C-alpha positions in Angstrom: 0.0 -0.1 -0.1 1.7 3.2 -1.2 0.7 6.8 -0.1 -1.4 8.6 -2.4 -1.0 12.3 -2.9 2.3 12.6 -1.1 4.4 15.1 -2.8 7.3 15.3 -0.5 9.0 12.4 1.2 9.3 14.2 4.6 5.4 15.1 4.7 3.3 13.8 7.7 1.9 10.2 7.3 -0.6 10.1 10.0 -1.8 6.6 10.5 -1.0 5.4 7.2 2.1 2.9 6.2 5.1 3.9 4.2 6.5 1.5 1.9 10.3 1.9 1.8 11.8 -0.8 -0.6 10.6 -4.1 0.6 10.3 -2.9 4.1 6.7 -1.8 5.2 6.7 0.7 8.0 3.8 1.8 10.1 4.5 5.4 11.2 1.6 6.0 13.5 1.4 9.8 13.6 5.0 10.5 13.3 6.5 12.5 10.5 8.0 10.8 7.5 11.4 11.9 8.6 11.3 11.0 12.1 9.7 7.5 11.3 12.5 6.8 8.8 15.1 7.9 11.6 13.5 5.4 14.1 13.4 2.6 11.6 17.1 3.2 10.4 18.2 3.2 14.1 16.4 0.1 15.0 17.8 -1.6 11.9 21.2 -0.4 12.9 20.9 -1.6 16.4 19.8 -4.9 15.2 22.7 -5.2 12.7 25.2 -4.4 15.3 23.9 -6.8 18.0 24.0 -9.7 15.7 27.1 -8.7 13.9 29.3 -10.9 16.3 27.2 -13.7 15.2 28.2 -13.5 11.6 29.6 -16.7 10.0 33.3 -16.7 9.3 33.6 -13.2 10.9 36.3 -14.3 13.5 38.6 -16.0 11.0 38.3 -13.3 8.2 39.2 -10.6 10.9 42.1 -12.6 12.2 43.5 -13.0 8.6 43.0 -9.3 7.9 44.4 -7.8 11.1 47.5 -10.2 10.8 48.3 -9.3 7.1 47.4 -5.6 7.5 49.8 -5.3 10.6 52.6 -7.1 9.0 52.3 -5.1 5.7 52.1 -1.9 7.6 55.1 -2.8 9.7 57.2 -3.8 6.7 56.2 -0.6 4.9 56.9 1.6 7.8 60.4 0.0 8.1 60.9 0.7 4.5 59.6 4.3 4.4 60.9 5.4 7.7 62.5 9.0 7.4 60.4 9.9 4.4 57.6 12.7 4.5 54.3 11.0 5.2 56.1 7.6 5.4 53.9 6.5 8.4 50.7 7.5 6.7 51.7 5.5 3.4 52.4 2.6 5.7 49.3 2.8 7.6 47.2 3.2 4.3 49.0 0.2 2.8 48.1 -2.0 6.0 44.5 -0.8 5.8 44.1 -1.6 2.1 45.7 -5.1 2.8 43.4 -5.6 5.7 40.3 -4.8 3.7 41.2 -6.9 0.9 42.5 -9.9 3.1 39.2 -9.8 5.1 37.2 -9.8 1.8 39.0 -12.8 0.2 39.1 -14.9 3.6 35.3 -14.1 4.3 34.7 -15.2 0.7 36.7 -18.4 0.7 35.3 -19.2 4.1 31.6 -18.9 3.2 32.1 -20.8 -0.1 33.7 -23.6 1.8 30.9 -23.5 4.5 28.2 -23.7 1.7 30.2 -26.6 0.2 30.2 -28.4 3.4 26.5 -27.8 4.2 25.6 -29.2 0.8 27.7 -32.2 1.2 26.0 -32.7 4.7 22.5 -32.3 3.1 23.5 -34.9 0.4 24.9 -37.3 2.9 21.6 -37.1 5.1 19.5 -37.7 2.0 21.7 -40.8 1.1 21.5 -42.1 4.4 17.5 -41.7 4.3 17.5 -43.6 1.0 19.7 -46.3 2.3 17.6 -46.8 5.4 14.5 -46.8 3.2 16.1 -49.5 0.9 17.2 -51.5 3.9 13.5 -51.5 5.3 12.0 -52.5 2.1 14.3 -55.8 1.9 
């Protein structure tokens, strides 16, 4: 249900529902902007509270921090004494951190997806074997 006659996104939506992408939000008398701020803060709080439970998070952050610190340290040793050498080293470490985290997370999720599909296939095969043994 979309709002009819609404010309401005921050206009009051008293008692109606506002459709935001695939998320339908009841604003209950608040202005559109205040309702959206409330929704975004609620989604942010939920995301941050469940962030620690993300699969492969610890492994990918471990690899990223390790790689970033090593590269930043080596670059700092190489660029010591040059203008902005510490900044360049820090930037190099941050780039390596980001890339390593991304690659490690992708590989870990891919492997866990393969393991999950193998587990499902093994369960199906065991059920099939049990059914065949039962029919004999």
